[in-house]
C-alpha positions in Angstrom: -1.8 -5.5 -21.9 0.6 -2.7 -21.2 -0.7 0.8 -20.6 1.4 4.0 -20.6 0.3 6.6 -18.1 1.4 10.1 -17.2 0.3 10.2 -13.6 2.6 10.5 -10.6 2.3 11.0 -6.9 3.7 14.5 -6.7 4.6 15.7 -3.2 2.2 18.0 -1.4 5.0 19.5 0.7 6.1 23.1 -0.3 9.6 23.1 -1.7 10.5 26.3 0.1 10.1 24.9 3.6 13.3 24.1 5.5 14.2 20.6 6.4 13.5 21.2 10.1 9.8 22.0 9.8 9.4 19.1 7.3 11.0 16.6 9.6 8.9 17.9 12.5 5.8 17.5 10.4 6.7 13.9 9.5 7.6 13.1 13.2 4.2 14.5 14.4 2.3 12.7 11.7 4.0 9.4 12.8 3.2 10.3 16.5 6.8 9.9 17.5 8.3 12.1 20.2 11.7 13.8 19.8 13.2 11.5 22.4 11.9 8.4 20.8 13.2 9.4 17.4 16.5 10.3 18.9 16.8 6.9 20.5 15.9 5.2 17.2 18.4 7.3 15.2 21.2 7.1 17.8 21.1 10.8 18.4 19.8 13.1 21.2 16.5 14.8 21.8 18.5 18.1 22.0 20.0 17.5 18.5 16.6 16.6 17.1 15.1 19.8 18.6 17.9 21.9 17.1 17.3 20.3 13.7 13.6 21.0 13.8 14.0 24.6 14.9 16.7 25.3 12.3 19.5 25.9 14.9 21.4 22.9 13.5 21.8 21.7 9.9 21.7 17.9 9.8 24.2 16.0 7.7 23.0 14.1 4.7 23.4 10.9 6.5 21.3 12.2 9.4 18.5 13.3 7.1 18.4 9.8 5.5 18.6 8.1 8.9 15.7 10.2 10.3 13.6 9.6 7.2 14.2 5.9 7.5 13.0 5.8 11.1 10.0 7.9 10.2 9.1 5.7 7.3 9.2 8.6 4.9 8.4 7.5 1.3 11.3 7.6 -1.1 9.9 10.5 -3.1 9.7 12.6 0.1 13.2 11.6 1.1 14.4 13.5 -1.9 12.4 16.5 -0.9 14.0 16.4 2.6 17.5 16.2 1.1 16.7 19.2 -1.2 15.4 21.2 1.7 18.6 20.5 3.7 20.7 21.7 0.8 21.8 18.2 -0.6 21.3 16.6 -3.9 18.4 14.0 -4.3 19.6 10.5 -3.5 16.9 8.5 -5.4 16.4 8.8 -9.2 13.0 8.8 -10.8 13.4 6.7 -13.9 10.5 6.7 -16.4 9.0 3.2 -16.6 9.6 3.1 -20.3 13.3 3.8 -19.9 15.5 1.0 -21.2 17.1 0.9 -17.8 13.9 -0.6 -16.5 13.4 -3.1 -19.3 14.1 -6.1 -17.0 11.7 -4.8 -14.4 9.0 -4.1 -16.9 9.2 -7.4 -18.7 9.4 -9.3 -15.4 6.2 -7.7 -14.1 4.4 -8.4 -17.4 5.6 -12.1 -17.3 4.4 -12.3 -13.7 0.9 -11.0 -14.3 0.6 -13.1 -17.5 1.6 -16.2 -15.6 -1.2 -15.5 -13.1 -3.8 -15.9 -15.8 -6.6 -16.9 -15.9 -6.9 -15.0 -12.6 -6.8 -11.2 -12.8 -3.7 -9.1 -12.0 -2.5 -5.6 -12.8 0.3 -3.2 -12.0 -0.5 0.3 -10.6 1.5 3.3 -9.3 1.0 5.5 -6.3 -1.9 7.3 -8.0 -3.6 3.9 -8.9 -2.9 4.5 -12.6 -2.7 1.2 -14.4 0.6 0.4 -16.1 -0.1 -3.2 -17.1 -3.0 -5.7 -16.9 -3.6 -9.3 -17.9 -6.4 -11.0 -19.6 -8.2 -11.7 -16.4 -8.6 -8.0 -15.8 -9.7 -7.4 -19.4 -12.4 -10.0 -18.9 -13.9 -8.1 -16.0 -13.7 -4.8 -18.0 -15.8 -6.2 -20.8 -18.7 -3.8 -21.6 -17.2 -0.8 -19.7 -17.8 2.5 -21.6 -14.8 3.5 -23.8 -14.5 6.9 -22.1 -13.5 5.1 -18.9 -10.9 3.0 -20.7 -9.0 5.9 -22.3 -5.5 6.1 -20.8 -4.4 7.0 -18.2 -6.7 4.2 -16.9 -7.2 4.6 -13.1 -8.1 1.6 -11.1 -10.0 3.5 -8.4 -12.0 5.6 -10.8 -12.8 2.5 -12.9 -13.9 0.5 -10.0 -16.1 3.0 -8.2 -17.5 5.1 -11.1 -21.2 4.5 -11.6 -20.6 3.6 -15.2 -17.6 1.4 -14.3 -17.5 -1.8 -12.3 -19.5 -0.4 -9.4 -22.9 -1.5 -10.6 -21.6 -5.0 -11.0 -20.1 -5.4 -7.5 -22.6 -7.2 -5.4 -21.0 -6.1 -2.1 -20.3 -2.5 -3.2 -20.8 -0.9 0.1 -18.2 -3.1 1.9 -15.7 -3.1 -1.1 -16.1 0.7 -1.5 -15.4 1.2 2.2 -12.3 -1.0 1.9 -10.9 0.9 -1.1 -11.5 4.4 0.4 -9.9 3.3 3.7 -6.9 2.0 1.7 -6.6 5.4 -0.1 -6.9 7.2 3.2 -4.0 5.3 4.6 -1.9 6.1 1.5 -2.7 9.8 1.8 -1.6 9.7 5.4 1.6 7.9 4.5 2.5 10.0 1.4 0.8 13.3 2.1 0.0 13.6 -1.6 -2.4 16.3 -2.7 -3.1 14.7 -6.1 -4.0 11.5 -4.3 -6.3 13.5 -2.0 -8.1 15.0 -5.0 -8.6 11.5 -6.5 -10.0 10.3 -3.1 -12.5 13.2 -3.0 -13.5 12.5 -6.6 -14.2 8.8 -6.2 -15.7 9.2 -2.7 -18.3 11.5 -4.2 -19.5 8.9 -6.8 -23.1 7.8 -6.0 -23.5 4.2 -5.1 -25.9 2.3 -7.4 -29.4 1.4 -6.1 -29.8 -2.1 -4.8 -31.3 -4.3 -7.4 -34.9 -5.3 -6.5 -35.4 -9.0 -6.0 -31.7 -9.8 -5.9 -31.0 -13.0 -4.0 -28.2 -12.9 -1.5 -25.2 -15.1 -2.4 -24.8 -18.4 -0.6 -22.7 -17.7 2.6 -19.1 -18.7 2.3 -16.6 -18.6 5.2 -14.2 -16.1 3.6 -10.8 -15.6 5.1 -10.7 -11.9 4.0 -13.1 -9.4 2.5 -13.9 -10.6 -1.1 -14.9 -8.5 -4.1 -18.1 -10.2 -5.4 -18.6 -9.1 -9.0 -21.2 -10.1 -11.6 -19.9 -11.4 -14.9 -22.1 -12.9 -17.6 -24.8 -14.0 -15.2 -22.4 -15.4 -12.6 -21.1 -13.9 -9.3 -17.3 -14.3 -9.1 -15.5 -13.8 -5.8 -12.0 -12.5 -5.4 -9.6 -11.7 -2.6 -7.1 -8.9 -3.4 -3.4 -9.1 -2.6 -0.9 -6.2 -3.1 2.8 -6.7 -3.5 5.5 -4.0 -3.6 9.3 -4.0 -4.1 11.6 -4.6 -1.2 14.1 -1.7 -0.5 13.6 0.2 -3.7 16.3 2.7 -4.7 14.2 4.5 -7.4 11.1 6.6 -6.9 9.3 5.0 -9.8 9.9 1.5 -8.5 9.1 2.5 -5.0 5.6 3.6 -6.1 4.7 0.5 -8.1 2.4 -2.2 -6.8 1.3 -5.5 -8.3 -2.3 -6.4 -7.3 -3.5 -9.9 -7.8 -7.0 -11.3 -7.3 -7.2 -14.8 -5.8 -10.4 -16.7 -6.4 -12.3 -16.9 -3.1 -14.5 -19.9 -3.7 -14.5 -23.1 -5.8 -17.1 -21.8 -8.2 -14.9 -18.9 -9.2 -11.9 -21.2 -9.7 -13.9 -23.6 -11.8 -15.3 -20.9 -14.0 -12.0 -19.1 -14.6 -10.2 -22.4 -15.4 -12.9 -23.3 -17.8 -11.9 -20.3 -19.9 -8.3 -21.4 -20.3 -7.8 -22.6 -23.9 
């Protein structure tokens, strides 16, 4: 299943700030001193100080070098270049652009090949761009208003009418997802992502079902998502893959999330559904 969405991870940084204050903000957020950054970037603490205070205009190469050593996201590297008076280096190609046909079809083949296990493709705002039949199986019975594009994975998982009532270990899984979002907010400094975080963090957790028997203990190697499906409890371990050294904003913000069965019972049940 392929879903077209309109969401993006817009920058939260004001466009009218100079490059110096922006670089200083990234450096302070990364907790790197001027001297340490200078050593990483083969420069001097004096030059870094002059750049941050506006006494010196960095070259385009220097802006990109500092951004690399500060682990600045690709979208924000464009913002730094613009603030320094240079043209953006990284394009932002719409995912449905013919130039990304090979990428799009490759991702769809990948998640389809992962069936019967669930897999999906999300962007930096956790909007879903593609999902396989394993995901659709878990979404069976979800209200239509939550499935209207743009479908958001965080909203769908934590909403009280979404998957949340079905997740047996909701407290732990919810904490994992919110911590993951918090890390992304710190990395990207995205106000839209912050607003999404505040929305889903405010969702009420469902009351514990009376008389529910605890699942049989299993020595999991990572925190599983334990979810009810047709009277069974399925357990999955989540894994997220991103693209190495992306040169496009859209590609840089895509992630493929796969759900690996965490116990033999889940493997057996999913494989029994294969025609």
